[in-house]
C-alpha positions as CSV (number, residue, x, y, z in Angstrom):
1,X,-64.8,-38.4,-94.4
2,X,-64.6,-42.3,-94.7
3,X,-67.2,-44.0,-97.2
4,X,-68.9,-46.9,-97.0
5,X,-72.8,-48.6,-97.6
6,X,-74.9,-48.3,-94.3
7,X,-76.1,-51.6,-93.2
8,X,-79.8,-51.5,-92.8
9,X,-79.6,-52.3,-89.4
10,X,-83.1,-51.8,-88.6
11,X,-85.8,-53.8,-90.3
12,X,-88.6,-51.0,-90.4
13,X,-91.9,-52.3,-90.1
14,X,-94.4,-52.0,-93.3
15,X,-97.1,-50.0,-91.4
16,X,-100.1,-48.8,-93.2
17,X,-99.6,-44.8,-94.5
18,X,-100.2,-42.6,-91.4
19,X,-101.8,-39.4,-91.4
20,X,-98.8,-36.8,-90.3
21,X,-99.6,-33.7,-89.1
22,X,-96.3,-31.5,-90.0
23,X,-95.9,-28.6,-87.3
24,X,-94.0,-25.5,-88.8
25,X,-91.3,-23.7,-87.0
26,X,-91.8,-19.8,-87.1
27,X,-92.1,-19.0,-90.8
28,X,-89.4,-16.2,-91.2
29,X,-87.9,-17.0,-94.6
30,X,-90.6,-19.0,-96.0
31,X,-89.9,-19.3,-99.8
32,X,-93.1,-18.2,-102.5
33,X,-94.1,-21.6,-103.1
34,X,-95.2,-20.0,-107.1
35,X,-91.5,-19.8,-107.6
36,X,-89.7,-22.8,-106.2
37,X,-86.1,-22.7,-106.1
38,X,-86.3,-18.8,-105.6
39,X,-87.1,-16.7,-103.1
40,X,-89.0,-13.5,-104.0
41,X,-85.4,-11.3,-103.4
42,X,-84.1,-13.7,-106.2
43,X,-81.7,-15.9,-103.8
44,X,-81.8,-19.6,-103.9
45,X,-84.2,-21.3,-101.7
46,X,-83.4,-24.6,-100.0
47,X,-85.7,-27.5,-98.1
48,X,-85.2,-28.5,-94.9
49,X,-86.7,-31.7,-93.0
50,X,-86.5,-31.3,-89.0
51,X,-87.3,-34.9,-87.2
52,X,-87.2,-35.3,-83.4
53,X,-87.5,-38.4,-82.3
54,X,-90.1,-37.3,-79.8
55,X,-91.0,-34.6,-77.6
56,X,-89.0,-33.6,-74.7
57,X,-87.3,-30.4,-73.7
58,X,-84.0,-31.3,-74.7
59,X,-85.1,-32.3,-78.1
60,X,-87.7,-29.2,-78.1
61,X,-85.2,-26.9,-77.0
62,X,-82.6,-28.2,-80.1
63,X,-85.4,-28.2,-82.6
64,X,-86.3,-24.6,-81.7
65,X,-82.5,-23.6,-81.8
66,X,-82.1,-25.1,-85.2
67,X,-85.7,-23.4,-86.6
68,X,-84.0,-20.0,-85.1
69,X,-80.9,-20.2,-86.5
70,X,-81.8,-21.5,-89.9
71,X,-83.8,-17.8,-90.1
72,X,-80.8,-16.2,-89.3
73,X,-78.7,-17.8,-92.2
74,X,-81.6,-17.0,-94.9
75,X,-81.1,-13.6,-93.4
76,X,-77.5,-13.4,-93.6
77,X,-77.2,-15.4,-96.5
78,X,-80.2,-13.6,-98.8
79,X,-81.6,-17.1,-99.4
80,X,-84.7,-18.7,-98.3
81,X,-84.8,-21.5,-95.9
82,X,-88.4,-23.7,-95.9
83,X,-88.6,-26.1,-93.0
84,X,-90.7,-28.3,-90.9
85,X,-90.6,-29.9,-88.1
86,X,-91.9,-33.4,-87.3
87,X,-92.0,-35.7,-84.0
88,X,-92.1,-39.8,-84.3
89,X,-93.2,-39.9,-80.7
90,X,-90.4,-42.3,-80.0
91,X,-92.0,-44.5,-82.7
92,X,-89.5,-45.9,-85.0
93,X,-92.1,-47.0,-88.0
94,X,-93.3,-43.3,-87.9
95,X,-90.2,-42.1,-87.8
96,X,-89.1,-44.0,-90.9
97,X,-92.0,-42.8,-92.7
98,X,-91.1,-39.4,-91.9
99,X,-87.9,-39.5,-93.0
100,X,-88.9,-41.8,-96.3
101,X,-91.4,-38.3,-96.9
102,X,-88.6,-36.0,-96.5
103,X,-86.5,-37.9,-98.9
104,X,-90.0,-38.3,-101.5
105,X,-90.2,-34.6,-100.8
106,X,-86.7,-33.9,-102.2
107,X,-85.8,-31.7,-99.7
108,X,-82.0,-30.6,-99.6
109,X,-81.2,-32.0,-95.9
110,X,-82.7,-33.8,-92.9
111,X,-81.7,-32.6,-89.5
112,X,-82.6,-35.6,-87.1
113,X,-83.0,-35.0,-83.5
114,X,-81.5,-38.1,-81.4
115,X,-80.1,-41.2,-82.0
116,X,-83.2,-43.4,-83.1
117,X,-84.2,-40.9,-85.4
118,X,-80.5,-40.0,-86.9
119,X,-80.1,-43.7,-87.7
120,X,-83.8,-44.1,-89.2
121,X,-82.8,-40.9,-91.4
122,X,-79.5,-42.7,-92.6
123,X,-80.9,-45.8,-93.8
124,X,-84.0,-43.7,-95.7
125,X,-81.0,-41.6,-97.2
126,X,-78.8,-44.3,-98.4
127,X,-79.7,-44.3,-101.9
128,X,-80.0,-40.8,-102.6
129,X,-77.5,-39.6,-100.3
130,X,-79.7,-36.8,-99.3
131,X,-77.5,-35.1,-96.4
132,X,-78.1,-36.1,-93.4
133,X,-76.9,-33.8,-90.2
134,X,-77.8,-35.2,-87.0
135,X,-78.1,-33.1,-83.4
136,X,-77.1,-34.8,-80.1
137,X,-76.1,-38.1,-81.1
138,X,-73.7,-39.2,-77.6
139,X,-72.0,-41.9,-79.2
140,X,-72.0,-41.8,-83.2
141,X,-69.5,-44.7,-83.5
142,X,-71.6,-47.2,-81.2
143,X,-74.8,-45.5,-83.2
144,X,-73.0,-46.7,-86.4
145,X,-73.1,-43.1,-87.8
146,X,-69.5,-42.7,-88.7
147,X,-68.1,-43.4,-92.4
148,X,-71.1,-42.5,-94.3
149,X,-70.1,-39.8,-96.8
150,X,-73.7,-38.2,-96.6
151,X,-73.9,-38.3,-92.5
152,X,-72.4,-35.7,-90.2
153,X,-73.8,-34.0,-87.0
154,X,-73.3,-33.0,-83.5
155,X,-72.6,-35.0,-80.9
156,X,-73.3,-34.4,-77.2
157,X,-71.4,-36.8,-75.7
158,X,-71.2,-37.5,-71.9
159,X,-68.5,-37.3,-69.6
160,X,-69.7,-40.0,-67.5
161,X,-66.9,-40.0,-64.9
162,X,-67.0,-36.3,-64.3
163,X,-70.8,-36.7,-63.3
164,X,-69.9,-39.5,-60.6
165,X,-67.0,-37.0,-59.3
166,X,-69.5,-34.3,-58.6
167,X,-71.9,-36.9,-57.1
168,X,-68.7,-38.1,-55.0
169,X,-67.9,-34.6,-54.5
170,X,-71.1,-33.5,-52.7
171,X,-71.5,-36.7,-50.6
172,X,-68.3,-38.6,-49.9
173,X,-70.5,-41.1,-47.9
174,X,-72.2,-42.9,-50.6
175,X,-72.2,-46.6,-51.2
176,X,-74.3,-47.7,-53.3
177,X,-75.5,-45.7,-56.6
178,X,-79.0,-46.4,-58.6
179,X,-78.5,-47.2,-62.7
180,X,-81.9,-45.8,-64.2
181,X,-82.0,-45.9,-68.0
182,X,-83.6,-48.1,-71.1
183,X,-82.6,-50.6,-72.7
184,X,-83.9,-49.1,-76.1
185,X,-82.0,-46.1,-75.9
186,X,-78.7,-46.2,-77.6
187,X,-77.5,-42.9,-76.0
188,X,-77.4,-44.9,-72.7
189,X,-75.2,-48.0,-73.2
190,X,-71.6,-46.5,-73.5
191,X,-72.0,-44.4,-70.6
192,X,-73.6,-46.8,-68.2
193,X,-70.6,-49.2,-69.2
194,X,-68.5,-46.6,-68.5
195,X,-70.6,-46.1,-64.9
196,X,-70.4,-49.6,-64.2
197,X,-66.7,-49.5,-64.6
198,X,-65.8,-46.7,-62.5
199,X,-67.7,-47.6,-59.8
200,X,-66.5,-51.2,-59.5
201,X,-62.9,-49.4,-59.6
202,X,-64.1,-47.3,-56.3
203,X,-65.7,-50.6,-55.3
204,X,-69.0,-48.8,-55.1
205,X,-72.3,-51.0,-55.4
206,X,-74.8,-50.3,-57.7
207,X,-78.6,-51.2,-58.6
208,X,-79.7,-51.3,-62.0
209,X,-83.3,-50.4,-62.7
210,X,-84.4,-50.1,-67.0
211,X,-87.5,-49.1,-68.1
212,X,-88.9,-48.5,-71.7
213,X,-92.6,-46.9,-70.8
214,X,-93.5,-44.0,-68.3
215,X,-95.2,-46.1,-66.1
216,X,-92.1,-48.8,-66.0
217,X,-90.0,-45.3,-65.2
218,X,-92.1,-44.4,-62.5
219,X,-92.4,-48.3,-61.0
220,X,-88.2,-48.1,-62.1
221,X,-87.9,-45.2,-59.6
222,X,-89.7,-46.7,-56.7
223,X,-87.9,-49.9,-57.1
224,X,-84.3,-47.8,-56.4
225,X,-85.9,-46.1,-53.4
226,X,-86.9,-49.6,-51.9
227,X,-83.3,-50.6,-52.7
228,X,-82.0,-47.8,-50.5
229,X,-79.4,-46.3,-53.4
230,X,-77.6,-43.5,-52.0
231,X,-78.0,-41.3,-55.5
232,X,-79.2,-42.0,-59.1
233,X,-77.3,-42.0,-62.2
234,X,-79.1,-41.5,-65.4
235,X,-77.5,-40.5,-68.8
236,X,-78.9,-38.9,-71.8
237,X,-81.4,-41.2,-72.1
238,X,-85.1,-39.6,-73.9
239,X,-87.0,-42.4,-72.4
240,X,-86.1,-41.2,-69.1
241,X,-86.3,-37.6,-69.6
242,X,-89.7,-37.6,-70.7
243,X,-90.6,-39.0,-67.3
244,X,-89.0,-37.0,-65.2
245,X,-91.6,-34.7,-64.1
246,X,-93.5,-37.9,-62.9
247,X,-90.4,-39.2,-60.6
248,X,-88.7,-36.2,-59.4
249,X,-90.8,-36.0,-56.4
250,X,-90.1,-39.9,-55.7
251,X,-86.6,-39.5,-55.4
252,X,-86.8,-35.9,-53.6
253,X,-89.0,-37.4,-50.6
254,X,-86.6,-40.7,-50.4
255,X,-83.4,-37.9,-50.2
256,X,-81.8,-39.4,-53.1
257,X,-80.6,-37.0,-55.7
258,X,-80.8,-37.7,-59.0
259,X,-77.8,-36.8,-61.2
260,X,-78.6,-36.8,-65.1
261,X,-77.0,-36.3,-68.5
262,X,-79.0,-33.3,-70.1
263,X,-80.2,-30.1,-67.9
264,X,-83.7,-30.8,-69.4
265,X,-83.5,-33.2,-66.6
266,X,-83.0,-30.8,-63.9
267,X,-85.4,-28.5,-65.4
268,X,-88.0,-31.0,-64.6
269,X,-86.8,-32.1,-61.4
270,X,-83.7,-34.2,-61.0
271,X,-80.8,-32.9,-59.0
272,X,-77.7,-31.9,-61.1
273,X,-75.7,-32.2,-64.4
274,X,-72.9,-31.5,-66.5
275,X,-73.3,-31.1,-70.0
276,X,-73.5,-29.3,-73.3
277,X,-75.9,-26.1,-74.1
278,X,-78.7,-27.5,-76.2
279,X,-79.3,-24.2,-77.8
280,X,-75.8,-23.7,-79.1
281,X,-75.7,-27.3,-80.2
282,X,-78.8,-26.4,-82.4
283,X,-77.1,-23.8,-83.8
284,X,-74.0,-25.6,-84.7
285,X,-76.2,-28.4,-86.1
286,X,-78.1,-25.7,-88.4
287,X,-74.7,-23.9,-89.6
288,X,-73.5,-27.5,-90.3
289,X,-76.3,-28.6,-92.4
290,X,-76.4,-25.4,-94.2
291,X,-72.8,-25.9,-94.8
292,X,-73.6,-29.4,-96.2
293,X,-76.2,-27.8,-98.8
294,X,-74.1,-25.3,-100.0
295,X,-70.4,-26.8,-100.0
296,X,-71.2,-30.4,-100.0
297,X,-70.3,-33.1,-97.8
298,X,-67.0,-34.0,-99.1
299,X,-64.9,-31.7,-96.7
300,X,-67.1,-32.6,-93.5
301,X,-66.0,-34.5,-90.0
302,X,-67.7,-37.4,-89.2
303,X,-69.3,-35.6,-86.3
304,X,-68.7,-32.6,-84.2
305,X,-68.0,-33.1,-80.5
306,X,-69.7,-30.3,-78.7
307,X,-67.7,-28.7,-75.6
308,X,-69.4,-29.3,-72.0
309,X,-68.5,-28.3,-68.6
310,X,-71.8,-26.7,-67.9
311,X,-72.9,-27.7,-64.2
312,X,-76.8,-27.1,-63.9
313,X,-78.5,-27.6,-60.6
314,X,-81.7,-27.7,-59.4
315,X,-82.2,-25.1,-56.5
316,X,-85.6,-26.3,-55.6
317,X,-84.7,-30.1,-55.6
318,X,-81.4,-28.7,-53.7
319,X,-83.6,-27.3,-51.2
320,X,-85.9,-30.5,-50.6
321,X,-82.6,-32.7,-50.2
322,X,-81.1,-30.2,-48.0
323,X,-78.4,-30.5,-50.5
324,X,-75.1,-28.3,-50.4
325,X,-73.5,-28.1,-53.8
326,X,-71.2,-25.4,-53.5
327,X,-68.6,-27.4,-54.4
328,X,-69.6,-27.8,-58.0
329,X,-68.5,-23.9,-58.4
330,X,-65.5,-24.7,-58.2
331,X,-65.4,-27.9,-61.0
332,X,-67.1,-25.8,-64.0
333,X,-69.7,-23.3,-65.2
334,X,-72.6,-23.6,-62.6
335,X,-76.2,-22.7,-63.7
336,X,-78.8,-22.5,-61.0
337,X,-82.7,-23.4,-62.5
338,X,-85.6,-24.1,-60.8
339,X,-88.6,-26.8,-61.8
340,X,-90.7,-26.2,-64.9
341,X,-93.2,-28.3,-66.2
342,X,-92.3,-27.2,-69.8
């Protein structure tokens, strides 16, 4: 792995200490606090801090998969793995405090989930070189998370052109595409640029709407309906994902399919996506974290790209849109889901 010193591209705001509640995952494999470093069976004890950028279904699914796999790893190897999960609630200052606390607690590895959480954790761990093994970073290079000898993780890089091809396969007559995303989401920058370039090559018009809060997302969705777009594309944008339940009915009522970067959007009402399995991604991240703890980071790659190709369609939304999606079965592995509020 290439090595260099991380530039502190975040100016973390100095804030009064917050009372932070740590929410533990399932407690299987939890060590005996009276014998630190040694489990009751005599094996080693390791500590892990799982830090979610915010709460929403995709990130929750990843965190749950990480914790479940850590329990399995502990049982398989006769060790104890103690872990906590916390959420920064989308606030960079809180994320910084959580990461700093993990460093102060001398954890063996930090597992940040999503880009901003990973960037903040990398800053906090710069001096101690505590391993940071992130989950679900769409563009590690743009996020400046490559070339760091104490940072690695899993990437859910989006195949933007493929999702747009799905859009045109389902409706060859599309004239205008809406692009809905947040300017505060590093995950969105590259796929939105790719979408614009691809649409321009195909001489398809596009309308952009950006939003940084739930209310702004609702307003942006209404604006896209008012602009008369034929379909909407959103990449793996955590801000939009957190608001999907508030906007899917708006798009359905207008007959506008929403194509997105993750299946959590689709489970919350969006029409379709093609991406990775986030349970598998969480498990892979946990495996990498254990490798980092027990074998060190020297032989590890900058990041590990997860295989995608899973097309997810919401059948409730398809019915509301009267949309035929049979052609997707010829484009990849097709998974059908219904709308949930989880």
